[in-house]
Residue frames relative to the residue before (quaternion, step in Angstrom):
aa qw qx qy qz dx dy dz
M 1.0000 0.0000 0.0000 0.0000 0.00 0.00 0.00
T 0.3873 -0.7232 0.5241 0.2288 3.58 -0.88 0.93
E 0.5463 -0.5951 0.4798 0.3423 3.57 -1.27 0.35
P 0.4925 -0.6346 0.5027 0.3196 3.58 -1.04 0.65
K 0.5684 -0.5668 0.4705 0.3663 3.59 -1.24 0.41
I 0.3909 -0.6713 0.5723 0.2626 3.59 -1.04 0.78
A 0.2984 -0.7719 0.5455 0.1320 3.56 -0.60 1.25
D 0.7607 -0.1423 0.1255 0.6208 3.57 1.11 -0.81
R 0.4106 -0.7151 0.5103 0.2441 3.56 -1.23 0.43
K 0.6679 0.3432 -0.3161 0.5799 3.55 1.16 0.76
P 0.5393 -0.6395 0.4307 0.3387 3.59 -1.12 0.52
A 0.4091 -0.6403 0.5824 0.2890 3.52 -1.33 0.33
V 0.1104 -0.7990 0.5892 0.0473 3.64 -0.32 1.19
L 0.0584 0.8268 -0.5464 0.1200 3.52 -0.47 1.28
E 0.3871 -0.6532 0.6016 0.2483 3.52 -1.25 0.64
M 0.1022 -0.8404 0.5321 -0.0161 3.57 -0.45 1.25
A 0.3618 -0.6934 0.5758 0.2383 3.56 -0.98 0.80
A 0.6267 -0.5022 0.4211 0.4216 3.58 -1.24 0.33
G 0.4460 0.6855 -0.4944 0.2946 3.57 -0.99 0.78
T 0.5295 -0.6028 0.4922 0.3376 3.54 -1.32 -0.25
Y 0.0273 -0.7947 0.6051 -0.0403 3.55 -0.88 1.03
W 0.2743 -0.7373 0.5886 0.1862 3.62 -1.21 0.40
F 0.2787 -0.7799 0.5527 0.0930 3.54 -0.55 1.34
C 0.4130 -0.6942 0.5307 0.2566 3.59 -0.89 0.91
A 0.1873 -0.7973 0.5695 0.0694 3.57 -0.79 1.10
C 0.6575 0.5453 -0.3054 0.4208 3.58 1.20 -0.52
G 0.4067 -0.7132 0.4639 0.3329 3.58 1.21 -0.62
G 0.6078 0.6099 -0.3418 0.3765 3.62 1.18 -0.09
S 0.4975 0.6912 -0.4135 0.3222 3.57 1.21 -0.29
A 0.3908 -0.6952 0.5520 0.2434 3.56 -1.07 0.77
K 0.6957 0.4379 -0.2608 0.5062 3.61 1.28 -0.21
Q 0.0541 0.8459 -0.5248 0.0778 3.57 1.00 0.87
P 0.5920 -0.1906 -0.7816 -0.0481 1.51 -1.98 1.49
F 0.5576 0.6358 -0.3809 0.3739 3.57 1.20 0.28
C 0.6006 -0.6089 0.4055 0.3228 3.53 -1.21 0.61
D 0.0867 -0.7749 0.6226 0.0661 3.56 -1.10 0.74
G 0.6587 -0.5362 0.2978 0.4358 3.58 1.26 0.33
S 0.4015 0.7475 -0.4539 0.2719 3.64 1.25 0.00
H 0.5958 0.5927 -0.3633 0.4023 3.61 1.15 -0.48
K 0.4946 0.6987 -0.4417 0.2686 3.63 1.09 -0.57
G 0.7834 0.2579 -0.2600 0.5021 3.49 -0.95 1.07
G 0.6829 0.4547 -0.2854 0.4954 3.59 1.26 -0.06
E 0.6671 -0.5390 0.3570 0.3702 3.56 -1.31 -0.06
F 0.6356 0.5496 -0.3278 0.4319 3.59 1.22 -0.23
R 0.1418 -0.7657 0.6234 0.0706 3.56 -1.21 0.62
P 0.5214 -0.6386 0.4538 0.3382 3.58 -1.00 0.71
L 0.3752 -0.7144 0.5503 0.2148 3.53 -1.22 0.55
K 0.3816 -0.7241 0.5321 0.2169 3.54 -0.81 1.09
V 0.0941 -0.7669 0.6346 0.0174 3.53 -0.95 0.99
E 0.0361 -0.7968 0.6031 0.0015 3.61 -0.68 1.11
L 0.0968 -0.8001 0.5915 0.0239 3.55 -0.72 1.06
A 0.3198 -0.7591 0.5417 0.1676 3.58 -0.65 1.11
D 0.7816 0.1571 -0.0575 0.6009 3.55 1.14 -0.66
P 0.6155 -0.5029 0.4288 0.4294 3.60 -1.24 0.35
A 0.0597 0.8019 -0.5914 0.0606 3.57 -1.11 0.71
R 0.3726 -0.6568 0.6031 0.2571 3.54 -1.29 0.49
I 0.0133 -0.8219 0.5661 -0.0617 3.62 -0.53 1.17
A 0.2627 -0.7079 0.6375 0.1533 3.51 -1.16 0.85
F 0.1697 -0.8105 0.5576 0.0587 3.56 -0.11 1.34
C 0.4629 -0.6643 0.5225 0.2673 3.57 -1.00 0.91
Q 0.0864 -0.8003 0.5904 0.0584 3.56 -0.93 0.89
C 0.5688 0.5494 -0.4059 0.4581 3.60 1.24 -0.08
K 0.3543 -0.7822 0.4450 0.2541 3.62 1.30 -0.28
R 0.5936 0.5793 -0.3515 0.4342 3.58 1.24 0.41
S 0.4069 0.7314 -0.4664 0.2863 3.63 1.29 -0.10
R 0.4000 -0.6905 0.5488 0.2492 3.53 -1.17 0.66
N 0.6950 0.4056 -0.2361 0.5448 3.53 1.36 -0.11
Q 0.0726 0.8358 -0.5395 0.0720 3.64 0.90 0.85
P 0.5800 -0.1664 -0.7969 -0.0288 1.58 -1.96 1.50
R 0.5082 0.6676 -0.4026 0.3660 3.59 1.32 -0.02
C 0.5262 -0.6225 0.4950 0.3010 3.51 -1.20 0.76
D 0.1013 -0.7781 0.6154 0.0748 3.61 -1.02 0.74
G 0.6450 -0.5513 0.3219 0.4200 3.62 1.16 0.28
T 0.3750 0.7484 -0.4786 0.2650 3.64 1.25 -0.05
H 0.5772 0.6078 -0.3911 0.3803 3.66 0.97 -0.72
K 0.6129 0.5722 -0.3523 0.4156 3.64 1.08 -0.64
T 0.7270 0.4486 -0.2437 0.4592 3.60 1.14 -0.52
L 0.5094 0.6716 -0.4012 0.3585 3.60 1.35 -0.12
Q 0.4476 -0.6685 0.5331 0.2618 3.52 -1.08 0.76
E 0.5207 -0.6067 0.4997 0.3333 3.59 -1.12 0.61
G 0.6207 0.5921 -0.3930 0.3312 3.50 -1.19 0.51
């Protein structure tokens, strides 16, 4: 499996309303951190995020978090380049 594209080296911290969202797992979406269909034809699939209540979420944008879709700080350990 190939690595997803790094969309950014910091999380997207957003105030989210209750609802269903699709998190971009490939890193190619122009609507980060959400899916815009850029993964089509590739090995990645978006991650469904269901929020029962409004919440402030730090969405991972490096796509390496072990707690997807939430940021776990992994971006701090990535090498530049």
